[in-house]
PAPAGU-176646 format. One line per field, with one value per residue (C-alpha): residue in three letters; x, y, z. Coordinates in Angstrom, 3 decimals, padded with zeros to 6 digits. Each point is the difference from the previous one (the first is absolute). Example, Ala and Ser with C-alpha at 12.3 -4.5 7.8 and 13.67 -1.06 7.14 Angstrom:
2
rest [ALA | SER]
c1 [012.300 | 001.370]
c2 [-004.500 | 003.440]
c3 [007.800 | -000.660]
This chain:
495
rest [MET | ASN | ASP | LEU | TRP | ASP | HIS | MET | PRO | CYS | GLY | MET | VAL | SER | PHE | ALA | GLY | ASP | GLY | VAL | ILE | LEU | ARG | VAL | ASN | ASP | THR | LEU | LEU | ALA | MET | THR | GLY | HIS | GLU | ARG | ALA | ALA | ILE | THR | GLY | GLN | PRO | PHE | HIS | VAL | LEU | LEU | SER | LYS | GLY | GLY | ARG | ILE | PHE | TYR | HIS | THR | HIS | LEU | PHE | PRO | LEU | LEU | GLN | MET | ARG | GLY | GLU | VAL | GLU | GLU | ILE | TYR | LEU | SER | ILE | LEU | THR | GLN | SER | GLY | ALA | GLU | ILE | PRO | MET | LEU | MET | ASN | ALA | ARG | SER | ARG | VAL | THR | ASP | SER | GLY | ALA | THR | MET | HIS | ASP | ALA | ILE | PHE | VAL | ARG | VAL | ARG | GLN | ARG | ALA | GLN | PHE | GLU | THR | ALA | LEU | LEU | ASN | GLU | ARG | LYS | LYS | ALA | GLN | GLN | ALA | ASN | LYS | ALA | LYS | ASP | ASP | PHE | LEU | ALA | THR | LEU | SER | HIS | GLU | LEU | ARG | THR | PRO | LEU | ASN | PRO | MET | LEU | MET | LEU | SER | THR | GLU | MET | GLU | LEU | ASP | LEU | THR | LEU | PRO | LEU | ALA | VAL | ARG | GLN | GLN | ALA | GLY | VAL | ILE | ARG | SER | ASN | ALA | GLU | LEU | GLU | ALA | ARG | LEU | ILE | ASP | ASP | LEU | LEU | ASP | HIS | THR | ARG | ILE | THR | ARG | GLY | LYS | ILE | HIS | LEU | VAL | GLU | SER | ILE | LEU | ASN | LEU | HIS | GLU | LEU | LEU | THR | LEU | THR | GLU | ASP | ILE | THR | ARG | ILE | ASP | SER | ARG | THR | LYS | ARG | ILE | GLU | LEU | HIS | PHE | LEU | LYS | GLU | ALA | THR | GLU | HIS | HIS | MET | GLN | GLY | ASP | SER | ALA | ARG | LEU | GLN | GLN | VAL | PHE | TRP | ASN | LEU | VAL | LYS | ASN | ALA | ILE | LYS | PHE | THR | PRO | GLU | GLU | GLY | ALA | VAL | HIS | VAL | ARG | THR | HIS | ASN | SER | VAL | GLU | GLY | LYS | VAL | SER | ILE | THR | VAL | THR | ASP | THR | GLY | MET | GLY | ILE | HIS | ALA | ASP | THR | LEU | PRO | HIS | ILE | PHE | GLU | ALA | PHE | GLU | GLN | GLY | SER | ILE | SER | LYS | GLN | GLN | PHE | GLY | GLY | LEU | GLY | LEU | GLY | LEU | ALA | ILE | THR | LYS | SER | ILE | VAL | GLU | LEU | HIS | GLN | GLY | SER | ILE | ARG | ALA | GLU | SER | PRO | GLY | LEU | GLY | GLN | GLY | ALA | SER | PHE | THR | VAL | GLU | PHE | ASN | ILE | CYS | PRO | ARG | PRO | PHE | GLN | ASP | ALA | ALA | PRO | VAL | GLN | ALA | ALA | HIS | ASP | SER | GLY | SER | LEU | SER | LEU | LEU | LEU | VAL | GLU | ASP | HIS | GLU | SER | THR | ARG | GLU | VAL | LEU | ALA | ARG | ILE | LEU | ARG | ARG | CYS | GLY | HIS | GLU | VAL | HIS | ALA | ALA | ALA | THR | GLY | ALA | GLU | ALA | LEU | LEU | LEU | ALA | GLN | THR | VAL | GLU | HIS | LEU | ASP | ALA | VAL | ILE | SER | ASP | ILE | GLY | LEU | PRO | ASP | GLN | SER | GLY | LEU | ASP | LEU | MET | ARG | GLU | LEU | LYS | VAL | ARG | ARG | PRO | SER | LEU | PRO | GLY | ILE | ALA | LEU | SER | GLY | TYR | GLY | MET | GLU | GLN | ASP | LEU | LYS | ASP | ALA | ARG | SER | ALA | GLY | PHE | SER | GLY | HIS | LEU | VAL | LYS | PRO | VAL | SER | LEU | ASP | GLN | LEU | ARG | SER | LEU | LEU | ALA | GLN | LEU | THR | ALA | ALA | SER]
c1 [-000.286 | 003.118 | 001.665 | -003.213 | 000.074 | 002.778 | -000.089 | -003.682 | 000.341 | -001.577 | 001.237 | -001.719 | 000.140 | -001.853 | -000.141 | -001.353 | -003.481 | 002.264 | 001.698 | 003.083 | 001.787 | 000.314 | 000.744 | 001.460 | 000.305 | 003.308 | -001.705 | -001.047 | 003.343 | 001.235 | -002.048 | 001.039 | 003.935 | -001.193 | 001.933 | -002.693 | 001.498 | -000.805 | -003.328 | -001.143 | -001.302 | -000.522 | -003.163 | -001.716 | 000.365 | 003.514 | -000.494 | -002.105 | 000.686 | -001.176 | -003.059 | -000.872 | 001.043 | -003.084 | -002.271 | 001.059 | -001.288 | -002.369 | -002.006 | 001.760 | 000.940 | -003.659 | -001.948 | 001.634 | -000.641 | -003.875 | -000.352 | 002.735 | 000.938 | 000.560 | 000.972 | 001.631 | 001.557 | 002.904 | 003.020 | 003.466 | 003.049 | 002.617 | 003.695 | 002.946 | 001.482 | -003.231 | -001.392 | -003.491 | -001.754 | -003.965 | -001.670 | -003.475 | -000.894 | -002.350 | -000.232 | -002.580 | 000.161 | -000.152 | -000.014 | 002.529 | -000.229 | 001.098 | -002.832 | 002.404 | -000.876 | 002.140 | -000.234 | 001.537 | 000.820 | 000.961 | 001.808 | 000.086 | 002.300 | -001.872 | 002.252 | 000.021 | -002.533 | 000.756 | 000.009 | -003.057 | -001.918 | 001.616 | -001.325 | -003.526 | 000.110 | 001.060 | -002.714 | -002.397 | 001.028 | -000.239 | -003.886 | -000.689 | 001.276 | -002.212 | -002.704 | 000.221 | 000.732 | -003.350 | -002.094 | 002.071 | -001.209 | -003.123 | -000.429 | 001.382 | -001.835 | -003.675 | 000.736 | 000.964 | -003.386 | -001.881 | 000.628 | -001.617 | -003.141 | -000.138 | -001.338 | -002.111 | -001.550 | -000.260 | -001.333 | -002.469 | -001.583 | 000.033 | -002.368 | -001.809 | -000.943 | -000.413 | -003.772 | -000.159 | 001.279 | -002.246 | -001.469 | 001.822 | 003.356 | -000.355 | -000.512 | 002.274 | 002.745 | -001.170 | 000.926 | 003.389 | 000.569 | -001.000 | 002.304 | 002.651 | -000.453 | 000.016 | 003.080 | 001.543 | -000.768 | 000.966 | 003.257 | 000.230 | -000.473 | 001.723 | 003.213 | -000.566 | 001.172 | 000.714 | -003.009 | -001.886 | 002.112 | -000.736 | -003.422 | 000.783 | -002.958 | -000.969 | -004.057 | -002.058 | -003.473 | -003.743 | -003.223 | -000.165 | -002.546 | 000.912 | -002.619 | 001.248 | 003.579 | -001.134 | -001.594 | 003.238 | 001.768 | -002.448 | 000.878 | 003.432 | 000.200 | -002.690 | 002.255 | 001.638 | -002.796 | -001.242 | 003.512 | -000.429 | -003.504 | -000.715 | -003.364 | 000.791 | -002.908 | -000.318 | -003.129 | -000.134 | -002.235 | 001.273 | -002.272 | 002.634 | 002.880 | 001.652 | 003.534 | 003.205 | 002.693 | 002.612 | -002.117 | 003.346 | 001.318 | -003.272 | -000.762 | 003.936 | -001.519 | -003.174 | 002.018 | 002.194 | -002.362 | -002.107 | 002.807 | 001.452 | -003.447 | 000.202 | 003.568 | -000.433 | -003.532 | 000.223 | -001.692 | -003.754 | -000.007 | -001.925 | 001.119 | -002.728 | 000.795 | -002.507 | -000.966 | -002.172 | -000.499 | 000.402 | 001.200 | -001.639 | 002.636 | 002.040 | -000.133 | 001.954 | 000.767 | 000.544 | 001.903 | -001.052 | 001.527 | -000.299 | 003.736 | 003.055 | -000.644 | 002.051 | 002.085 | -000.906 | 003.841 | 000.282 | -003.609 | 002.115 | 002.846 | -002.022 | 000.087 | 004.072 | 002.584 | 000.934 | -001.714 | -002.099 | -000.508 | 000.542 | -000.926 | 002.678 | 001.084 | 000.586 | -003.641 | -001.207 | 002.392 | 000.449 | 002.073 | -002.129 | -000.102 | -003.330 | -002.121 | 002.465 | -000.438 | -003.862 | 000.022 | 001.923 | -002.097 | -003.283 | 001.473 | 001.081 | -003.878 | -000.816 | -001.208 | 000.872 | 000.106 | -000.156 | 000.186 | -001.929 | 000.412 | -001.844 | 003.696 | 001.556 | -002.023 | -003.339 | 000.553 | 000.917 | -001.494 | 001.358 | -002.070 | 000.956 | -001.652 | -000.264 | -001.666 | -002.929 | -000.520 | -003.610 | -000.255 | 000.381 | -002.486 | 001.026 | 002.923 | 001.921 | -001.185 | 002.072 | 003.155 | -000.288 | -000.470 | 002.976 | 002.232 | -001.435 | 002.422 | -001.265 | 001.654 | 003.858 | 002.762 | 002.838 | 003.021 | 001.260 | 003.015 | 000.827 | 002.879 | -002.231 | -001.411 | -003.049 | -000.672 | -000.168 | -001.944 | -002.577 | 000.156 | -000.078 | -003.231 | -001.701 | 000.608 | -000.982 | -003.282 | -000.576 | -000.217 | 003.827 | 001.709 | 003.459 | 003.585 | 002.178 | 003.558 | 002.625 | 002.951 | 000.903 | 001.473 | -003.779 | -001.650 | 001.912 | -001.080 | -003.219 | 000.075 | 001.141 | -002.024 | -003.343 | -001.844 | -001.584 | 000.553 | -002.217 | 002.888 | 002.662 | -000.240 | 003.022 | 002.262 | 003.062 | 002.047 | 000.913 | 002.389 | 001.691 | -000.480 | -001.722 | -003.686 | 001.424 | 002.338 | -002.643 | -002.575 | 002.285 | 000.999 | -003.971 | -000.653 | 002.762 | -002.089 | -003.610 | 000.243 | -003.669 | 000.269 | -000.983 | 001.616 | -001.093 | 002.606 | -000.133 | 001.981 | 000.914 | 001.414 | -001.522 | 002.345 | -000.721 | 003.649 | -001.766 | -002.816 | 002.160 | 002.493 | -004.049 | -000.748 | 003.629 | -000.302 | -002.814 | -002.426 | -003.379 | -001.296 | 001.664 | -001.243 | 001.033 | -000.430 | -002.209 | -001.595 | -003.873 | -002.267 | -002.115 | 002.976 | 001.295 | -003.435 | -000.286 | 004.164 | -000.791 | -003.426 | 002.096 | 002.600 | -001.855 | -002.392 | 002.961 | 001.495]
c2 [000.013 | 002.341 | -000.399 | 000.577 | 002.814 | 001.639 | -000.419 | 000.911 | 002.394 | 002.402 | 002.230 | -001.464 | 001.728 | -001.309 | 002.808 | -000.400 | 001.716 | 003.389 | 000.274 | -001.858 | -001.894 | -003.973 | -001.425 | 000.877 | -002.009 | -000.062 | 001.059 | 003.519 | -000.076 | 000.166 | 001.975 | 002.871 | -000.637 | -000.331 | -002.337 | -001.891 | 000.999 | 003.053 | -000.298 | -002.418 | 001.164 | 003.841 | 001.392 | -000.721 | 004.080 | -000.211 | -002.096 | 003.045 | 003.135 | 003.165 | 000.428 | -003.397 | 000.051 | 002.845 | -002.482 | -003.086 | 002.175 | 002.108 | -003.081 | -003.342 | -001.276 | 001.191 | -001.326 | -003.632 | 000.155 | 000.760 | -002.458 | -002.377 | 000.326 | 002.745 | -000.573 | 001.825 | 002.647 | 001.986 | 000.796 | 000.737 | -001.959 | 001.490 | -001.589 | -000.448 | 002.800 | 001.940 | -000.342 | -000.319 | -003.365 | 000.398 | -003.017 | -001.548 | -001.270 | -003.039 | -000.434 | -001.889 | -000.759 | -003.334 | -001.465 | -001.910 | -003.102 | 002.270 | 001.996 | 003.275 | 001.710 | 000.019 | 001.591 | -001.610 | 001.997 | -000.499 | 002.733 | -000.249 | 002.220 | 002.192 | 000.318 | 002.950 | 001.377 | 003.569 | -001.968 | -001.203 | 003.315 | 001.815 | -003.054 | 000.391 | 004.221 | -000.773 | -002.108 | 002.112 | 002.673 | -002.063 | -001.136 | 003.634 | 001.045 | -002.828 | 001.302 | 003.542 | -001.546 | -001.431 | 002.168 | 002.450 | -002.872 | -000.373 | 003.736 | 001.231 | -003.266 | 001.398 | 003.201 | -001.612 | -002.054 | 002.722 | 002.646 | -001.444 | -000.436 | 004.259 | 001.186 | -003.094 | 000.919 | 003.516 | 000.203 | -003.345 | 002.281 | 003.056 | -001.862 | -001.354 | 003.562 | 001.206 | 000.166 | 000.659 | -003.278 | -003.070 | -001.977 | -002.954 | 001.352 | 001.988 | -003.415 | -001.929 | 003.145 | -000.730 | -003.382 | 000.561 | 002.500 | -002.539 | -002.551 | 002.356 | 001.014 | -003.502 | -000.742 | 002.480 | -001.303 | -003.499 | 001.663 | 001.346 | -002.762 | -002.475 | 002.100 | 000.969 | -003.115 | 002.156 | 000.876 | -002.895 | -002.234 | 002.126 | 000.949 | 003.581 | 000.688 | 003.280 | 000.269 | 003.299 | -000.812 | 000.941 | -000.881 | -002.641 | -001.782 | -003.676 | 000.138 | 002.627 | -001.578 | -003.684 | 001.550 | 002.001 | -003.345 | -001.967 | 003.053 | -001.233 | -003.413 | -000.715 | -000.169 | -002.724 | -001.962 | 000.397 | -000.638 | -003.542 | -000.203 | -000.048 | 000.819 | 002.639 | 000.705 | 002.796 | -000.139 | 002.771 | -001.420 | 001.831 | 002.648 | 001.658 | 000.749 | 003.173 | -000.330 | 002.335 | -000.897 | 001.160 | -000.682 | -000.557 | -002.924 | -001.295 | 000.018 | -001.788 | -002.531 | -000.955 | 000.259 | -002.206 | -002.599 | 000.577 | -000.313 | -003.399 | -001.149 | 000.703 | -001.146 | -003.632 | -000.936 | -001.398 | 000.781 | 000.137 | -000.017 | 002.523 | 002.099 | 001.448 | 002.998 | 000.473 | 002.363 | -000.508 | 000.277 | -003.057 | 001.410 | 003.160 | 002.935 | -001.756 | -000.103 | -002.810 | -000.271 | -003.089 | -000.930 | -003.991 | -001.537 | -003.315 | -000.142 | -002.092 | -000.057 | -000.428 | -003.030 | -000.285 | 000.163 | 003.016 | 002.005 | 000.983 | 001.585 | 001.417 | 003.620 | -000.086 | 002.166 | -002.330 | -002.555 | -001.528 | -003.800 | -002.124 | 002.309 | 000.245 | 003.648 | -000.499 | -000.573 | 002.828 | 002.379 | 002.272 | 000.537 | -001.778 | 003.462 | 001.099 | -002.343 | 001.016 | 003.960 | -000.697 | -001.534 | 002.986 | 002.372 | -001.476 | 000.009 | 003.323 | 000.502 | -001.951 | -002.084 | -004.007 | -002.488 | -004.238 | -001.946 | -003.115 | -002.465 | -004.105 | -000.601 | 000.165 | 000.232 | 000.601 | 003.711 | 002.828 | 002.979 | 002.458 | 001.952 | 003.821 | 001.248 | 003.369 | 002.029 | 002.451 | 003.750 | 001.899 | 001.178 | 003.693 | 002.508 | -000.126 | -002.762 | 002.267 | 003.652 | 000.452 | -001.295 | 001.996 | 002.771 | -000.808 | 000.382 | 003.381 | 002.280 | 003.590 | 001.921 | 000.123 | 001.215 | -002.499 | -000.056 | -003.398 | -001.352 | -002.799 | -000.452 | -002.393 | 001.111 | -001.412 | -001.227 | 003.596 | 000.983 | -002.847 | 001.106 | 003.725 | -000.590 | -002.781 | 003.102 | 002.759 | -002.194 | 000.367 | 003.015 | 000.682 | 002.869 | -001.685 | 001.974 | -003.036 | 000.080 | -002.868 | 001.244 | 001.114 | 003.035 | 000.340 | -000.729 | 002.849 | 002.450 | -000.379 | -000.070 | 003.735 | 001.151 | -001.764 | 001.631 | -002.505 | -003.673 | -002.614 | -003.497 | -000.801 | -003.400 | -001.092 | -002.897 | -001.053 | -000.833 | 003.119 | 000.717 | 003.012 | -000.526 | -002.321 | 000.493 | -000.336 | 003.054 | 002.047 | -000.754 | 001.135 | 003.740 | -000.175 | 000.082 | 002.521 | 002.725 | -001.491 | -001.378 | -000.917 | -001.940 | -003.527 | -002.257 | -003.295 | -002.307 | -002.305 | -002.868 | -003.855 | -000.362 | -001.430 | -000.995 | 000.868 | 002.054 | 002.270 | 000.860 | 001.060 | 001.885 | 001.737 | 000.828 | 001.371 | 002.242 | 001.423 | -001.747 | -000.488 | -003.073 | -002.216 | -002.188 | -002.794 | -000.409 | -000.405 | 002.459 | -000.971 | 003.339 | -000.821 | -000.041 | 002.836 | 002.173 | -001.996 | 001.290 | 003.414 | 000.629 | -000.888 | 002.145 | 003.354 | -000.582 | -000.559 | 003.109]
c3 [000.341 | 000.246 | -003.205 | -002.117 | 002.121 | -000.304 | -003.682 | -001.289 | -002.810 | 001.990 | 003.269 | 002.832 | 004.110 | 002.792 | 002.994 | 003.479 | 001.036 | 001.135 | -003.303 | 000.861 | -002.702 | 001.162 | -003.719 | -003.539 | -003.002 | -001.993 | -003.167 | 001.578 | 001.812 | -003.829 | -001.266 | 002.643 | 001.226 | 003.538 | 002.227 | 001.847 | 003.398 | -000.642 | -000.720 | 002.360 | 003.538 | -002.083 | -000.659 | -002.841 | -001.443 | 000.037 | -003.801 | -001.261 | -001.297 | 001.373 | -001.761 | 000.971 | 002.967 | 000.895 | -002.241 | 002.331 | 002.929 | -000.546 | -001.812 | -001.217 | 003.792 | 001.233 | -002.647 | 000.117 | 003.831 | -000.562 | -003.054 | 000.374 | -003.769 | -002.761 | -003.302 | -002.788 | 001.924 | -002.154 | 002.254 | -000.941 | 001.759 | 001.366 | -001.316 | 002.243 | -002.309 | 000.314 | -002.981 | -000.353 | -001.712 | -000.870 | 001.246 | 000.133 | 003.498 | 001.241 | 003.951 | 001.995 | 003.674 | 002.110 | 003.334 | 000.975 | 001.942 | 003.452 | -000.947 | -001.387 | -002.410 | -003.417 | -003.264 | -003.149 | -003.012 | -003.300 | -002.317 | -003.752 | -002.005 | -002.803 | -002.685 | -002.557 | 001.688 | -001.400 | -003.470 | 000.458 | 001.012 | -003.065 | -002.039 | 001.054 | 000.230 | -003.892 | -000.861 | 002.279 | -002.819 | -002.751 | 000.875 | 000.837 | -004.015 | -000.875 | 001.657 | -001.202 | -004.203 | 000.716 | 001.060 | -002.641 | -002.719 | 001.478 | -000.040 | -003.547 | -001.487 | 001.711 | -001.507 | -003.630 | 000.027 | 001.620 | -002.552 | -003.315 | 002.342 | 000.308 | -003.089 | -000.411 | 003.271 | -000.508 | -003.808 | 001.105 | 002.828 | -002.787 | -001.887 | 002.568 | 001.059 | -003.629 | 000.016 | -004.079 | -000.194 | -000.056 | 003.244 | -001.556 | -000.881 | 003.515 | 001.987 | -002.025 | 001.186 | 003.451 | -000.209 | -001.320 | 002.542 | 002.994 | -001.530 | -000.067 | 003.209 | 001.561 | -001.741 | 001.528 | 003.297 | -001.133 | -000.741 | 003.627 | 001.721 | -001.978 | -000.025 | 003.527 | 001.529 | 003.642 | -000.037 | -000.961 | 002.673 | 002.774 | -000.502 | -000.742 | -002.696 | 000.399 | -000.411 | -000.949 | 001.162 | -001.064 | 000.212 | -002.880 | -001.228 | -000.815 | -003.118 | -001.733 | 000.342 | -001.587 | -002.741 | -000.938 | 000.804 | -002.432 | -002.673 | 000.329 | -000.109 | -002.436 | -003.036 | 001.760 | 000.244 | -003.496 | -001.259 | 001.463 | -000.443 | 003.936 | 001.273 | 002.382 | 002.165 | 002.839 | 003.134 | 002.130 | 002.200 | 003.322 | 001.150 | 001.829 | -001.973 | 001.204 | 002.138 | 000.740 | -001.875 | -002.862 | -003.196 | -001.826 | 001.999 | 000.467 | -004.018 | -000.153 | 002.401 | -002.203 | -002.854 | 000.677 | 001.310 | -003.085 | -002.524 | 002.179 | -000.682 | -003.755 | -000.249 | 001.712 | -001.188 | -003.927 | -002.855 | 000.121 | 003.640 | 002.707 | 002.601 | 002.538 | 002.347 | 002.227 | 002.790 | 003.200 | 003.650 | 001.675 | 003.635 | 001.273 | -000.204 | -002.746 | -003.702 | -002.211 | -003.226 | -001.433 | -002.768 | -001.575 | -003.380 | -002.025 | -000.261 | 001.425 | 003.111 | 003.197 | 001.771 | 003.631 | 000.851 | -002.127 | 001.553 | 003.783 | -001.573 | -003.364 | 001.712 | 000.498 | -002.563 | -002.714 | 000.237 | -002.807 | 001.324 | -003.496 | -002.713 | -002.447 | -000.903 | -003.400 | -000.192 | 001.967 | 000.878 | 002.661 | 003.033 | 002.918 | 001.817 | -000.985 | 002.817 | 002.778 | -001.111 | -000.212 | 003.510 | 001.409 | -001.299 | 001.615 | 002.945 | 000.080 | -000.130 | 002.715 | -001.970 | -000.808 | -003.292 | -000.248 | -003.177 | 000.094 | -003.091 | 000.026 | -001.924 | -002.683 | -003.334 | 002.097 | 000.311 | 002.596 | 001.891 | 001.816 | 002.750 | 001.202 | 002.837 | 001.252 | 002.393 | -001.072 | 000.797 | -000.508 | -003.747 | -000.385 | -001.603 | -003.329 | -000.790 | -002.984 | 000.336 | 003.602 | -001.340 | -002.650 | 002.237 | 002.041 | -003.406 | -000.145 | 000.873 | -002.038 | -002.450 | 000.315 | -000.985 | -000.922 | -000.681 | -002.565 | -000.714 | -001.764 | -003.122 | -001.106 | -003.056 | -000.087 | 003.687 | 000.112 | -002.590 | 000.903 | 004.017 | -001.075 | -002.117 | 002.898 | 002.510 | -001.664 | -001.367 | 004.079 | -000.027 | 001.558 | -001.570 | -001.205 | -000.463 | -001.731 | 000.061 | -001.583 | 002.388 | 003.370 | -001.668 | -001.728 | 003.299 | 002.114 | -002.513 | -000.151 | 003.928 | -000.325 | -002.283 | 000.768 | 002.519 | 001.806 | 000.849 | 001.729 | -000.022 | -002.465 | -001.648 | -001.042 | -001.781 | 002.229 | -002.903 | -001.682 | -003.104 | 001.663 | 003.706 | 002.651 | 000.398 | 003.815 | -000.405 | -001.700 | 002.843 | 002.322 | -002.163 | -000.439 | 004.023 | 000.466 | -002.770 | 001.822 | 003.119 | 000.253 | -003.670 | 000.103 | -002.008 | -001.450 | -001.520 | -002.718 | -000.791 | -000.977 | 002.879 | 002.621 | 002.851 | 003.376 | 000.066 | -003.253 | 001.967 | 002.723 | -002.311 | -001.177 | 003.129 | 001.323 | -002.529 | 000.525 | -002.049 | 001.904 | -002.390 | -002.390 | -002.210 | -002.173 | -003.551 | -001.752 | 001.561 | 001.238 | -001.077 | 003.204 | 002.103 | -001.368 | 000.502 | 003.499 | 000.962 | -001.469 | 002.128 | 003.349 | -000.725 | -000.942 | 002.900 | 002.486 | -001.892]
């Protein structure tokens, strides 16, 4: 036993309940250069560095006495020459046959600790750089995907508002607008991975008529159903169908569920969407299809990210994020969602349930009224010519006086010559300067002037930068007219 003790690969020390060293093995003596006679009978702390002695008296020894053991304690031991050796110490107490308390300590040398710490710091920096590169990539990708949607949304909005056009044309333009808005929201969710995983999805709430949202969903998905010769039925049977929520997010939920039902239903099948009030105070929306169904093993995981069960991605495409995002949005609205299926080849149904709220006096008029900010004098700064012209026409059609500029320099000149301005709407990416710098200069000249930033970048840092520059609001392209009108009304009411 003595031979095993002395030749252990780690240092061993046994010391009495009063801290006096009783035994030291050869390994520790070899590491430190001490003589056995010089150590035995001495207080344990003589082995330790100055800092280690303080820690031993204030923490280590009291803990050992109270708990009977300590684990993974980092200490430095002094060699005979006075050098310090970093060690990890584990110790445990025991009672001898004579009833005395004995403490046994094991010391393991921490080799190349500094190199390890440096390596860890370097890896941490690499990880931070990788995260920043990922965020920069997502922000750029978001911008590139959003930018082409902006003129599409603006032009369809203008056509929808043009009363000289036939009603059918305006309705079709409305479908285009709704799809562009929905695509923008999908891009926002899919690219901002952090917001999805942390559940940080911002809701713009109002009282909603779910039947109106479902009518819009029907318009959007009708073409897909006709292409596959699928019967699409919307049965709006709920007598109470109003709730508090974000209309764009909820339409994203309905669109995703109906789109999935059509997607996974073979040609000449059927999809039924039904609303009902099966429980008091609740409204349910059930989407049922005659499609490929869901395997029993997959059902418990169907709302997990990237879960597609046995579905072939080559055949149906998709990332497997739609239902995970849908569930997150539903739960943010204090709702619930469940999936049911008799099995493969027997179709599936998804039921969403929300709390209802009292029906407003009018469904549509108050929402429009909330967007009414009266006639305003607006400074519009946008370097993209078609976007600038279309947005200016739309704002003028809404009754506003618009002063349009393509550069920061033109905007500053207009700010000097126009006697009164109620608000500035500015793109962030201008050819001669940043829209952030422009807003800072405008604030110096007109401190009370509210501003709305327009940008293809919608990451959290972009919003913070806009606020710090003096913008009161931030809209991510493509810009919804309803969002813009609502924000203008809020800003001008507060000013």
